[in-house]
VODOZA-205691 format. One line per 5 residues: their letters; for each residue x, y, z of N, C-alpha, C. Coordinates in nm, 3 decimals. Layout:
BEGIN
a) X:Y:Z:X:Y:Z:X:Y:Z  ...
This chain:
BEGIN
xxxxx) -1.234:0.557:-1.675:-1.260:0.427:-1.731:-1.208:0.425:-1.873  -1.138:0.320:-1.906:-1.085:0.302:-2.040:-1.133:0.167:-2.091  -1.182:0.164:-2.214:-1.233:0.041:-2.272:-1.164:0.019:-2.406  -1.112:-0.101:-2.424:-1.052:-0.138:-2.552:-0.903:-0.115:-2.561  -0.835:-0.113:-2.447:-0.689:-0.092:-2.450:-0.621:-0.206:-2.522
xxxxx) -0.529:-0.169:-2.610:-0.450:-0.268:-2.681:-0.307:-0.268:-2.633  -0.256:-0.151:-2.598:-0.116:-0.138:-2.559:-0.101:-0.010:-2.478  -0.027:-0.017:-2.371:0.004:0.103:-2.293:0.153:0.100:-2.260  0.211:0.219:-2.250:0.353:0.223:-2.213:0.366:0.223:-2.061  0.487:0.217:-2.012:0.511:0.206:-1.867:0.452:0.324:-1.791
xxxxx) 0.466:0.444:-1.844:0.412:0.562:-1.778:0.261:0.561:-1.771  0.196:0.520:-1.880:0.050:0.509:-1.881:0.004:0.403:-1.782  0.071:0.290:-1.782:0.037:0.181:-1.690:0.045:0.230:-1.545  0.150:0.303:-1.514:0.169:0.356:-1.378:0.057:0.452:-1.342  0.022:0.542:-1.433:-0.085:0.639:-1.407:-0.218:0.569:-1.387
xxxxx) -0.249:0.472:-1.471:-0.375:0.397:-1.458:-0.383:0.331:-1.321  -0.275:0.270:-1.279:-0.275:0.202:-1.148:-0.281:0.301:-1.032  -0.200:0.407:-1.038:-0.196:0.506:-0.929:-0.330:0.576:-0.911  -0.397:0.604:-1.018:-0.525:0.677:-1.011:-0.646:0.586:-0.997  -0.623:0.456:-0.998:-0.733:0.362:-0.981:-0.831:0.362:-1.097
xxxxx) -0.783:0.389:-1.216:-0.869:0.391:-1.334:-0.908:0.247:-1.369  -1.036:0.224:-1.387:-1.082:0.092:-1.431:-1.055:0.083:-1.580  -0.982:-0.016:-1.622:-0.945:-0.030:-1.761:-0.980:-0.170:-1.810  -1.046:-0.176:-1.924:-1.078:-0.302:-1.990:-0.992:-0.312:-2.115  -0.913:-0.417:-2.122:-0.829:-0.440:-2.239:-0.910:-0.513:-2.345
xxxxx) -0.852:-0.528:-2.463:-0.918:-0.607:-2.567:-0.931:-0.752:-2.523  -0.838:-0.799:-2.443:-0.848:-0.935:-2.389:-0.972:-0.946:-2.301  -0.999:-0.844:-2.219:-1.120:-0.843:-2.136:-1.245:-0.847:-2.223  -1.246:-0.769:-2.329:-1.363:-0.767:-2.419:-1.380:-0.902:-2.486  -1.271:-0.962:-2.530:-1.278:-1.095:-2.591:-1.332:-1.198:-2.492
xxxxx) -1.286:-1.190:-2.370:-1.323:-1.289:-2.268:-1.464:-1.267:-2.214  -1.498:-1.140:-2.184:-1.626:-1.109:-2.120:-1.736:-1.073:-2.220  -1.698:-1.020:-2.335:-1.795:-0.970:-2.432:-1.823:-0.822:-2.408  -1.851:-0.752:-2.516:-1.874:-0.607:-2.505:-1.997:-0.576:-2.421  -2.100:-0.658:-2.431:-2.221:-0.631:-2.353:-2.192:-0.624:-2.203
xxxxx) -2.122:-0.722:-2.152:-2.089:-0.723:-2.009:-1.995:-0.608:-1.973  -1.895:-0.582:-2.057:-1.800:-0.474:-2.029:-1.872:-0.340:-2.021  -1.959:-0.312:-2.117:-2.026:-0.182:-2.117:-2.127:-0.174:-2.002  -2.192:-0.285:-1.967:-2.282:-0.284:-1.851:-2.206:-0.254:-1.723  -2.090:-0.317:-1.705:-2.007:-0.289:-1.588:-1.960:-0.144:-1.588
xxxxx) -1.922:-0.095:-1.704:-1.875:0.043:-1.714:-1.985:0.141:-1.674  -2.105:0.119:-1.723:-2.218:0.207:-1.690:-2.246:0.199:-1.540  -2.241:0.080:-1.481:-2.263:0.066:-1.337:-2.157:0.140:-1.257  -2.034:0.137:-1.302:-1.925:0.205:-1.232:-1.939:0.355:-1.240  -1.986:0.406:-1.355:-2.001:0.551:-1.372:-2.095:0.606:-1.265
xxxxx) -2.195:0.528:-1.229:-2.280:0.568:-1.117:-2.408:0.636:-1.157  -2.456:0.717:-1.066:-2.588:0.778:-1.081:-2.583:0.899:-1.172  -2.702:0.940:-1.217:-2.715:1.056:-1.307:-2.668:1.182:-1.236  -2.622:1.283:-1.306:-2.603:1.279:-1.451:-2.475:1.205:-1.488  -2.486:1.118:-1.582:-2.370:1.044:-1.630:-2.307:1.120:-1.746
xxxxx) -2.181:1.119:-1.749:-2.110:1.184:-1.859:-2.000:1.091:-1.907  -2.000:1.065:-2.035:-1.904:0.974:-2.094:-1.831:1.046:-2.206  -1.702:1.032:-2.209:-1.622:1.088:-2.318:-1.586:0.974:-2.411  -1.633:0.980:-2.533:-1.608:0.875:-2.630:-1.497:0.922:-2.723  -1.390:0.848:-2.727:-1.281:0.877:-2.820:-1.269:0.757:-2.911
xxxxx) -1.293:0.778:-3.039:-1.302:0.667:-3.131:-1.227:0.699:-3.259  -1.155:0.604:-3.310:-1.081:0.623:-3.436:-1.153:0.548:-3.547  -1.251:0.611:-3.606:-1.327:0.542:-3.711:-1.245:0.523:-3.838  -1.136:0.594:-3.853:-1.055:0.575:-3.973:-0.995:0.436:-3.979  -0.997:0.365:-3.871:-0.943:0.231:-3.867:-1.030:0.133:-3.947
xxxxx) -1.153:0.170:-3.974:-1.240:0.083:-4.053:-1.203:0.097:-4.199  -1.156:-0.010:-4.257:-1.112:-0.006:-4.397:-1.234:0.007:-4.488  -1.227:0.103:-4.576:-1.342:0.135:-4.660:-1.387:0.018:-4.748  -1.295:-0.066:-4.792:-1.338:-0.174:-4.879:-1.414:-0.283:-4.804  -1.406:-0.286:-4.676:-1.479:-0.386:-4.599:-1.618:-0.339:-4.560
xxxxx) -1.633:-0.211:-4.532:-1.764:-0.155:-4.504:-1.818:-0.191:-4.367  -1.934:-0.135:-4.333:-1.995:-0.156:-4.202:-2.021:-0.303:-4.172  -1.993:-0.341:-4.049:-2.027:-0.473:-4.001:-1.930:-0.583:-4.040  -1.829:-0.554:-4.118:-1.739:-0.659:-4.164:-1.603:-0.652:-4.099  -1.584:-0.563:-4.004:-1.455:-0.554:-3.937:-1.353:-0.483:-4.024
xxxxx) -1.228:-0.502:-3.992:-1.121:-0.434:-4.064:-0.990:-0.504:-4.035  -0.887:-0.463:-4.106:-0.756:-0.525:-4.087:-0.715:-0.513:-3.941  -0.666:-0.618:-3.886:-0.621:-0.614:-3.746:-0.735:-0.620:-3.647  -0.853:-0.661:-3.690:-0.970:-0.656:-3.602:-0.956:-0.743:-3.479  -0.862:-0.836:-3.480:-0.841:-0.918:-3.361:-0.796:-0.831:-3.244
xxxxx) -0.741:-0.714:-3.274:-0.687:-0.629:-3.169:-0.769:-0.503:-3.148  -0.879:-0.486:-3.220:-0.956:-0.363:-3.211:-1.104:-0.393:-3.191  -1.173:-0.296:-3.135:-1.318:-0.308:-3.119:-1.381:-0.309:-3.258  -1.469:-0.403:-3.281:-1.535:-0.413:-3.411:-1.642:-0.304:-3.424  -1.684:-0.285:-3.546:-1.792:-0.190:-3.576:-1.917:-0.226:-3.496
xxxxx) -1.953:-0.353:-3.493:-2.074:-0.395:-3.421:-2.057:-0.381:-3.270  -1.939:-0.413:-3.217:-1.915:-0.394:-3.073:-1.927:-0.246:-3.037  -1.877:-0.160:-3.123:-1.887:-0.016:-3.099:-2.034:0.027:-3.097  -2.114:-0.025:-3.192:-2.257:0.006:-3.193:-2.324:-0.043:-3.066  -2.292:-0.163:-3.022:-2.350:-0.217:-2.900:-2.320:-0.126:-2.782
xxxxx) -2.196:-0.080:-2.773:-2.159:0.011:-2.664:-2.237:0.142:-2.672  -2.248:0.199:-2.791:-2.320:0.325:-2.808:-2.468:0.308:-2.777  -2.527:0.198:-2.820:-2.668:0.171:-2.792:-2.692:0.156:-2.641  -2.600:0.090:-2.572:-2.613:0.073:-2.427:-2.600:0.207:-2.356  -2.509:0.292:-2.401:-2.496:0.426:-2.342:-2.622:0.507:-2.363
xxxxx) -2.681:0.497:-2.481:-2.806:0.569:-2.507:-2.918:0.518:-2.417  -2.930:0.386:-2.402:-3.034:0.327:-2.318:-3.017:0.366:-2.172  -2.893:0.388:-2.129:-2.866:0.427:-1.991:-2.879:0.578:-1.971  -2.921:0.646:-2.077:-2.939:0.792:-2.074:-2.812:0.864:-2.032  -2.700:0.814:-2.081:-2.572:0.879:-2.057:-2.553:0.989:-2.160
xxxxx) -2.481:1.089:-2.121:-2.443:1.189:-2.220:-2.306:1.149:-2.273  -2.274:1.195:-2.391:-2.146:1.160:-2.449:-2.087:1.279:-2.522  -1.960:1.291:-2.512:-1.887:1.390:-2.589:-1.803:1.311:-2.688  -1.821:1.337:-2.815:-1.755:1.258:-2.918:-1.626:1.324:-2.960  -1.522:1.246:-2.964:-1.392:1.293:-3.012:-1.346:1.194:-3.117
xxxxx) -1.382:1.220:-3.242:-1.346:1.128:-3.350:-1.216:1.173:-3.414  -1.117:1.090:-3.405:-0.988:1.121:-3.466:-0.989:1.065:-3.607  -1.072:1.124:-3.688:-1.099:1.073:-3.822:-1.017:1.151:-3.924  -0.887:1.129:-3.924:-0.799:1.199:-4.016:-0.736:1.099:-4.111  -0.745:1.127:-4.241:-0.681:1.035:-4.336:-0.531:1.026:-4.311
xxxxx) -0.478:0.910:-4.328:-0.335:0.887:-4.310:-0.276:0.851:-4.445  -0.197:0.940:-4.505:-0.144:0.914:-4.639:-0.051:0.793:-4.645  -0.002:0.746:-4.531:0.087:0.630:-4.529:0.011:0.499:-4.537  -0.119:0.505:-4.522:-0.200:0.382:-4.521:-0.293:0.380:-4.643  -0.330:0.260:-4.683:-0.425:0.248:-4.792:-0.567:0.270:-4.744
xxxxx) -0.590:0.253:-4.613:-0.725:0.273:-4.558:-0.762:0.420:-4.568  -0.887:0.446:-4.594:-0.935:0.583:-4.604:-1.034:0.610:-4.493  -1.055:0.737:-4.465:-1.149:0.776:-4.361:-1.291:0.738:-4.402  -1.371:0.700:-4.306:-1.510:0.664:-4.329:-1.599:0.747:-4.238  -1.622:0.873:-4.271:-1.702:0.958:-4.182:-1.842:0.906:-4.159
xxxxx) -1.899:0.832:-4.256:-2.034:0.780:-4.236:-2.039:0.680:-4.121  -1.929:0.610:-4.094:-1.926:0.518:-3.980:-1.937:0.596:-3.850  -1.865:0.706:-3.841:-1.873:0.790:-3.721:-2.014:0.844:-3.703  -2.077:0.887:-3.811:-2.214:0.939:-3.804:-2.308:0.831:-3.753  -2.294:0.709:-3.804:-2.380:0.599:-3.759:-2.362:0.570:-3.610
xxxxx) -2.239:0.573:-3.562:-2.214:0.549:-3.420:-2.267:0.664:-3.335  -2.249:0.786:-3.382:-2.301:0.902:-3.308:-2.453:0.895:-3.300  -2.519:0.859:-3.410:-2.664:0.845:-3.407:-2.707:0.739:-3.306  -2.631:0.630:-3.295:-2.664:0.525:-3.196:-2.653:0.577:-3.054  -2.547:0.652:-3.022:-2.533:0.703:-2.887:-2.637:0.811:-2.856
xxxxx) -2.691:0.873:-2.961:-2.798:0.972:-2.941:-2.936:0.906:-2.932  -2.941:0.774:-2.951:-3.066:0.704:-2.930:-3.134:0.650:-3.054  -3.074:0.664:-3.171:-3.136:0.609:-3.291:-3.141:0.457:-3.280  -3.256:0.401:-3.312:-3.274:0.257:-3.307:-3.324:0.206:-3.442  -3.319:0.078:-3.462:-3.364:0.018:-3.587:-3.516:0.026:-3.598
x) -3.586:-0.008:-3.491:-3.734:-0.004:-3.493:-3.786:0.105:-3.404
């Protein structure tokens, strides 16, 4: 299952189709909403034990905008809040998650890494709640 696809090359497209991978594009998220997409994803994963591999690029969140305000190009990327919603839903479904944060500063960009964003999302998938 892939959630939040923005662009795939011909080889990736072929592999996704040949292997029957369920893929939700950003257009799907825009149209259906993250809540429905993540609910469908959890239903597809099936019965316990559930295992989810989360690969997230938190460096995409521009530091000057901060949590909850999105980032440059957000029309094409999962927002900070959508990511939290997904992590909270995974925690509620008692899914396990393996986190792969590609949080490396890119000297070619003005955006800087925001490790605290990754920590906040990891805490959500581990079950941290507001109340």
